[in-house]
C-alpha positions as CSV (number, residue, x, y, z in Angstrom):
1,M,-89.1,99.1,61.9
2,Q,-92.1,97.0,62.7
3,T,-92.4,95.6,66.6
4,S,-93.0,91.8,66.7
5,N,-96.6,92.4,67.6
6,Q,-97.9,94.9,64.9
7,S,-98.6,93.8,61.4
8,P,-96.9,95.1,58.3
9,I,-98.3,98.3,56.8
10,K,-100.4,97.3,54.0
11,Y,-102.9,100.6,54.2
12,P,-100.0,103.7,54.1
13,L,-101.3,106.9,55.1
14,A,-99.3,108.5,52.3
15,T,-97.7,107.0,49.0
16,A,-95.3,109.0,46.6
17,T,-96.9,110.5,43.8
18,W,-93.7,111.0,41.3
19,D,-92.2,108.8,38.4
20,D,-89.9,109.8,35.9
21,A,-90.9,112.5,35.1
22,E,-89.9,114.4,38.7
23,Y,-86.9,113.1,38.7
24,A,-85.5,113.9,35.0
25,A,-87.0,117.4,36.1
26,M,-84.6,116.8,39.4
27,Q,-81.8,115.9,37.3
28,S,-82.3,119.5,34.8
29,V,-82.0,121.6,37.7
30,I,-78.8,119.8,39.1
31,A,-77.4,120.2,35.5
32,S,-78.0,123.9,36.1
33,G,-76.1,124.6,38.9
34,M,-78.9,126.7,39.6
35,F,-80.6,125.8,43.0
36,T,-82.1,128.9,44.8
37,M,-85.2,130.2,43.9
38,G,-85.5,131.1,40.3
39,Q,-87.1,130.6,36.8
40,Q,-89.0,127.1,37.8
41,V,-90.4,128.6,40.9
42,A,-91.6,131.4,38.8
43,T,-93.1,129.0,36.5
44,F,-94.7,126.8,39.0
45,E,-96.2,129.9,40.6
46,K,-97.9,130.4,37.3
47,R,-99.2,127.2,36.8
48,F,-100.2,127.0,40.2
49,A,-102.3,130.1,40.0
50,E,-104.0,128.8,36.6
51,Y,-105.1,125.8,38.3
52,T,-107.0,127.4,41.3
53,Q,-108.0,130.1,39.0
54,S,-106.1,133.1,40.7
55,Q,-104.2,136.3,40.0
56,Y,-101.5,135.3,42.2
57,C,-99.4,132.5,43.7
58,V,-96.4,132.5,46.0
59,M,-94.5,129.5,46.8
60,V,-92.6,129.0,50.0
61,N,-90.6,126.2,51.2
62,S,-93.9,124.7,53.3
63,G,-97.3,125.3,54.2
64,S,-96.7,126.2,57.8
65,S,-94.7,129.2,56.0
66,A,-97.5,129.9,54.1
67,N,-100.0,130.7,56.7
68,L,-97.2,133.0,58.3
69,L,-96.5,134.8,55.0
70,M,-100.4,135.1,54.9
71,V,-101.1,136.2,58.2
72,G,-97.6,138.6,58.1
73,A,-98.7,140.3,54.6
74,L,-102.0,141.6,56.5
75,F,-100.2,143.5,59.4
76,Y,-98.3,145.9,56.2
77,S,-101.3,146.3,54.1
78,K,-102.2,149.9,53.8
79,N,-105.7,148.9,52.7
80,P,-108.1,149.6,56.1
81,N,-110.5,146.9,55.0
82,L,-107.1,144.7,55.0
83,K,-104.8,145.7,58.1
84,L,-104.6,143.8,60.8
85,E,-103.0,145.0,64.4
86,R,-101.9,143.5,67.5
87,G,-104.7,142.4,69.9
88,D,-107.5,142.0,66.9
89,E,-109.4,139.1,67.3
90,V,-109.0,135.9,65.0
91,I,-111.9,133.6,64.9
92,V,-110.4,130.0,64.4
93,P,-111.6,126.3,64.6
94,A,-110.5,124.2,67.5
95,V,-109.4,121.4,65.4
96,S,-106.8,121.9,63.1
97,W,-102.8,121.8,62.5
98,S,-100.5,123.6,65.2
99,T,-99.1,126.1,62.5
100,T,-102.7,126.9,61.5
101,Y,-102.6,129.0,65.4
102,Y,-99.0,129.3,65.8
103,P,-98.3,132.3,63.1
104,L,-101.7,134.4,65.0
105,Y,-100.0,133.9,68.2
106,Q,-96.6,135.7,67.1
107,Y,-98.3,138.5,65.7
108,G,-100.1,138.9,68.8
109,L,-103.4,138.4,67.5
110,K,-106.4,136.8,70.2
111,L,-108.0,133.7,68.8
112,K,-111.4,132.5,69.8
113,F,-111.7,128.8,69.3
114,V,-115.1,127.7,67.8
115,D,-116.2,124.1,67.6
116,I,-116.5,121.9,64.6
117,D,-119.5,120.2,63.6
118,L,-119.1,116.5,64.3
119,Q,-120.1,115.1,60.6
120,T,-118.3,117.8,58.5
121,L,-115.4,118.3,60.6
122,N,-115.4,121.9,59.8
123,Y,-117.2,124.5,61.6
124,D,-120.0,124.3,63.9
125,L,-121.5,127.2,62.2
126,V,-124.4,127.8,65.0
127,Q,-121.3,128.7,67.4
128,L,-119.6,130.2,64.5
129,E,-122.3,132.6,64.1
130,T,-122.6,133.5,68.1
131,A,-118.7,133.7,68.2
132,I,-118.9,137.0,66.0
133,T,-118.7,140.1,67.4
134,E,-117.6,143.7,67.3
135,K,-114.6,142.4,68.1
136,T,-114.1,140.2,65.6
137,R,-111.9,141.3,62.5
138,A,-110.6,138.2,60.9
139,I,-112.0,134.5,60.5
140,M,-109.7,131.4,59.8
141,A,-111.7,128.9,58.2
142,V,-109.8,125.5,57.4
143,N,-110.7,123.0,55.2
144,L,-110.3,120.0,56.8
145,L,-109.0,116.4,55.4
146,G,-109.9,117.6,51.9
147,N,-113.5,119.0,53.0
148,P,-114.4,122.6,52.0
149,N,-116.3,124.9,54.2
150,D,-119.5,126.1,53.3
151,F,-118.7,129.6,52.3
152,A,-121.8,130.6,51.4
153,Q,-123.3,130.3,54.7
154,I,-119.8,131.8,55.8
155,Q,-120.3,134.6,54.0
156,A,-123.9,134.9,54.9
157,L,-122.7,135.3,58.4
158,I,-120.0,137.7,57.9
159,G,-122.7,139.7,55.9
160,T,-121.3,143.6,55.7
161,R,-118.9,143.7,58.5
162,N,-115.4,144.5,57.9
163,I,-114.1,140.9,58.9
164,V,-111.2,139.5,57.1
165,L,-111.4,135.6,55.7
166,L,-108.0,133.4,55.5
167,E,-108.3,130.0,54.0
168,D,-105.9,127.6,55.5
169,N,-106.5,124.9,52.7
170,C,-103.1,122.9,53.5
171,E,-105.3,119.5,53.6
172,S,-107.5,120.2,50.5
173,M,-105.8,120.8,47.4
174,G,-108.4,120.3,44.6
175,A,-111.5,121.0,46.6
176,T,-114.2,122.5,45.4
177,F,-117.5,124.3,46.7
178,S,-120.2,125.6,44.1
179,G,-117.6,125.1,41.5
180,K,-114.8,127.3,43.3
181,Q,-111.6,126.4,44.3
182,A,-111.1,126.0,48.1
183,G,-108.5,128.3,49.3
184,T,-109.8,130.9,46.6
185,F,-112.7,132.3,48.9
186,G,-111.0,134.3,51.2
187,V,-108.6,137.3,50.1
188,M,-105.8,134.8,50.8
189,G,-105.5,131.2,51.0
190,S,-102.7,128.6,51.9
191,F,-101.7,125.2,50.6
192,S,-99.2,122.6,51.3
193,A,-97.3,120.4,49.1
194,F,-95.6,118.3,51.6
195,F,-94.9,114.6,51.2
196,S,-98.1,113.5,53.0
197,H,-100.3,116.1,50.6
198,H,-102.2,115.9,47.2
199,I,-99.0,117.0,45.1
200,S,-95.9,116.7,46.5
201,T,-92.7,119.2,46.4
202,M,-90.5,117.6,49.0
203,E,-90.9,120.7,50.9
204,G,-93.2,123.4,50.2
205,G,-96.3,125.5,50.6
206,M,-97.9,128.2,48.4
207,V,-100.1,131.1,49.1
208,V,-103.0,132.3,46.3
209,T,-104.4,135.6,46.1
210,D,-106.5,138.5,43.9
211,D,-105.0,141.0,46.1
212,E,-102.2,142.6,44.2
213,E,-100.7,144.7,47.1
214,L,-100.9,141.2,49.3
215,Y,-99.1,139.6,46.6
216,Q,-96.3,142.4,46.6
217,I,-96.0,141.9,50.4
218,M,-95.5,138.7,50.2
219,L,-93.0,138.7,48.2
220,C,-90.8,141.0,49.9
221,L,-91.5,139.3,53.4
222,R,-90.5,135.9,51.9
223,A,-87.0,137.2,50.8
224,H,-85.5,139.1,53.8
225,G,-87.9,142.0,53.6
226,W,-85.8,143.4,50.7
227,T,-86.6,144.9,47.7
228,R,-84.9,142.7,44.8
229,N,-88.4,140.8,44.0
230,L,-90.5,143.7,43.6
231,P,-91.1,145.3,40.3
232,Q,-89.8,148.5,39.8
233,H,-93.3,150.6,40.6
234,N,-95.3,148.6,43.0
235,L,-97.4,149.2,46.2
236,V,-94.9,148.3,48.9
237,C,-92.2,150.7,48.2
238,G,-93.6,152.6,45.8
239,E,-90.6,153.4,43.4
240,K,-87.0,151.4,43.3
241,S,-84.1,152.6,41.4
242,A,-83.3,151.6,37.8
243,D,-80.0,150.4,39.4
244,P,-80.0,146.7,40.6
245,F,-77.0,147.6,42.5
246,E,-78.8,150.2,44.4
247,E,-81.4,148.2,45.4
248,S,-79.2,144.5,46.4
249,F,-79.7,144.9,49.7
250,R,-82.7,147.4,50.5
251,F,-84.6,146.3,53.1
252,V,-87.9,147.8,53.4
253,L,-89.9,145.4,55.7
254,P,-89.3,142.8,58.6
255,G,-89.5,139.5,56.6
256,Y,-88.3,135.9,56.5
257,N,-86.2,133.4,54.3
258,L,-88.9,131.2,53.3
259,R,-87.5,130.7,49.7
260,P,-88.6,127.6,47.9
261,L,-85.5,125.4,46.0
262,E,-85.3,125.6,42.1
263,L,-85.6,121.6,43.0
264,S,-89.2,122.1,44.5
265,G,-90.1,124.5,41.8
266,A,-89.3,122.0,39.0
267,I,-90.8,119.3,40.9
268,G,-94.0,121.2,41.2
269,I,-94.5,121.5,37.4
270,E,-94.5,117.7,36.9
271,Q,-96.8,117.8,39.8
272,V,-99.9,120.2,38.5
273,K,-99.9,118.8,35.6
274,K,-101.2,115.6,37.1
275,L,-103.1,116.8,39.9
276,P,-106.6,117.0,37.9
277,E,-106.0,112.9,37.8
278,I,-104.9,112.9,41.1
279,I,-108.1,114.7,42.5
280,R,-110.4,112.9,40.5
281,A,-108.8,109.2,41.6
282,R,-109.2,110.1,45.2
283,R,-112.8,111.6,45.1
284,E,-113.7,107.8,43.3
285,N,-112.3,106.6,45.9
286,G,-114.3,109.0,48.3
287,L,-117.2,107.9,46.5
288,Y,-116.5,104.4,47.2
289,L,-116.3,104.9,50.6
290,Q,-119.6,106.7,50.7
291,E,-121.1,104.2,49.4
292,K,-119.8,101.2,51.6
293,M,-119.6,103.0,55.0
294,E,-122.2,105.8,55.1
295,H,-124.6,103.7,56.9
296,H,-121.7,101.4,59.1
297,P,-123.0,100.7,62.3
298,T,-119.7,101.3,64.6
299,L,-118.0,104.3,62.5
300,S,-119.0,107.2,61.0
301,I,-117.5,109.4,58.1
302,Q,-117.4,112.8,57.1
303,K,-119.8,114.5,55.6
304,E,-119.0,115.9,52.2
305,I,-119.5,119.8,51.7
306,G,-119.2,120.6,47.9
307,E,-116.9,118.3,46.1
308,S,-114.2,116.9,48.7
309,S,-110.4,116.4,47.4
310,W,-110.8,113.7,50.2
311,F,-107.0,114.0,52.1
312,G,-107.9,111.4,54.0
313,F,-110.8,109.3,55.4
314,S,-111.8,110.1,59.4
315,L,-113.4,107.5,61.3
316,V,-115.0,108.1,64.8
317,I,-117.0,105.8,66.8
318,R,-120.1,106.3,67.1
319,P,-122.1,107.8,69.9
320,G,-123.3,104.9,72.5
321,V,-120.8,102.2,70.8
322,S,-118.9,100.9,73.2
323,M,-115.4,100.6,71.2
324,T,-112.8,102.7,72.2
325,R,-110.5,104.2,70.2
326,K,-107.7,102.2,71.4
327,E,-109.6,98.8,70.4
328,L,-110.3,100.6,66.8
329,V,-106.4,101.6,66.4
330,M,-105.3,98.2,67.5
331,R,-108.2,96.9,64.6
332,L,-106.8,98.9,62.2
333,R,-103.7,97.8,62.8
334,E,-104.0,94.2,62.8
335,R,-105.3,94.6,59.3
336,G,-102.3,96.7,57.9
337,F,-104.1,100.5,58.4
338,E,-101.9,103.0,59.6
339,C,-104.0,105.8,61.2
340,R,-103.1,108.9,63.0
341,P,-105.6,111.2,65.5
342,I,-108.0,113.5,63.3
343,V,-105.3,116.6,62.6
344,A,-104.3,117.2,66.0
345,G,-107.8,116.7,67.8
346,N,-108.9,119.5,70.0
347,F,-106.2,122.3,69.9
348,A,-107.1,123.9,73.0
349,K,-106.3,120.9,74.8
350,N,-102.3,121.7,74.1
351,E,-99.7,123.1,76.8
352,V,-98.9,125.4,74.2
353,V,-102.3,127.4,74.4
354,K,-101.1,128.8,77.8
355,Y,-98.7,131.0,75.7
356,F,-101.8,132.3,73.4
357,D,-104.1,135.1,74.2
358,S,-106.8,133.4,73.7
359,E,-110.3,132.2,74.8
360,I,-112.9,129.0,74.1
361,Q,-116.7,130.1,72.7
362,G,-118.7,128.2,75.1
363,E,-117.7,124.4,74.9
364,L,-115.8,122.6,72.2
365,V,-117.9,119.2,72.6
366,N,-117.7,117.9,69.2
367,A,-113.4,119.0,69.3
368,D,-113.6,116.9,72.6
369,Y,-115.5,113.9,71.3
370,I,-113.1,113.4,68.3
371,D,-110.1,114.1,70.1
372,K,-111.1,110.8,71.8
373,H,-112.9,108.8,69.2
374,G,-111.9,109.9,66.0
375,L,-108.8,108.9,63.5
376,F,-108.0,108.6,60.2
377,I,-106.7,106.8,57.5
378,G,-104.9,107.6,54.2
379,N,-106.6,108.1,51.0
380,H,-104.6,107.9,47.7
381,H,-104.4,108.9,43.9
382,Y,-104.9,104.8,43.0
383,P,-107.8,102.7,43.7
384,I,-108.4,101.4,47.3
385,Q,-111.8,99.4,46.8
386,D,-109.5,96.6,49.2
387,A,-108.9,98.8,52.0
388,I,-112.6,100.3,52.0
389,Q,-113.7,96.7,51.9
390,Q,-111.4,95.8,55.3
391,L,-113.3,99.0,56.9
392,Q,-116.9,97.6,56.4
393,E,-115.9,94.6,58.8
394,I,-114.2,96.4,61.7
């Protein structure tokens, strides 16, 4: 509901990518009477794995659940190079969404916050290098607002050390670095299919991996920790009974219920068909933004690494400019823009961090800056030249 002193929203953060195909897919599920996870979900997993050129995909009920599943799987791996234990140190960027961090805390890991680069909004690679020590057991790379990290540099920093690389790619579906899909550089990568993301399956998330053991662990953790969804010969419990009755309620891992609905799987099948065109259109808008806004005197935009899929467009007030973020928000709203802070800003400032076992590497100068001077607006799967032209006049 609009207040009397606020212009109607002309440029929203997100819009629907569905058409008759998604509604027909839902109707087919309704007609089948099969609503819980089944063949539609399995088909979508296969199609999404093909899109990302991954061996395996596990669909869950949200991107947040995808992060939880991804972190949890490492605790039950038999591979000593992958297995994490409580107390292990994980490096995280200071700017991300809450559920990047919560699974790490919930599994008893120690978080080390590292600053971001003010231009790319991803890791400050200089500070990341200083943060990596003999205690570092994992690095969580978050590809922010569609922009992939510089994985060549990150992998060079890891070198031959036994450090697990994970990717929270929930905002960057379809982005690429050196021709490879973001979300596939780590041993696992998470994705989101929430309404405001590149594709939407109502609620939904995915994890992709090329590691068969981790894949099977996630199948088990996703559904109660039971064996029912595992192959007869598997890397979790070894051997299953050939009698399904014997395996009905056999629990081998402390799992969850993160299963998606068949409706989400059916919608996902249609959405992934559209994904290449959705990414192409978002990149076209990104190129136009760069053309028009790269040298804007008041606002800086995100510096692209690789090929961004442009989840949204960040706007950061340049240092030395007298405009406040409150004034910027007011000007954007007057022109009909819906806007939000850049993800959660500097997450280390939040009260919830008091529950974490965590530390900060140096100072979070850039995270603090965008926390006070940055925001983002929406990008879409259709041309938005008019919106970008409006930005030029801010």
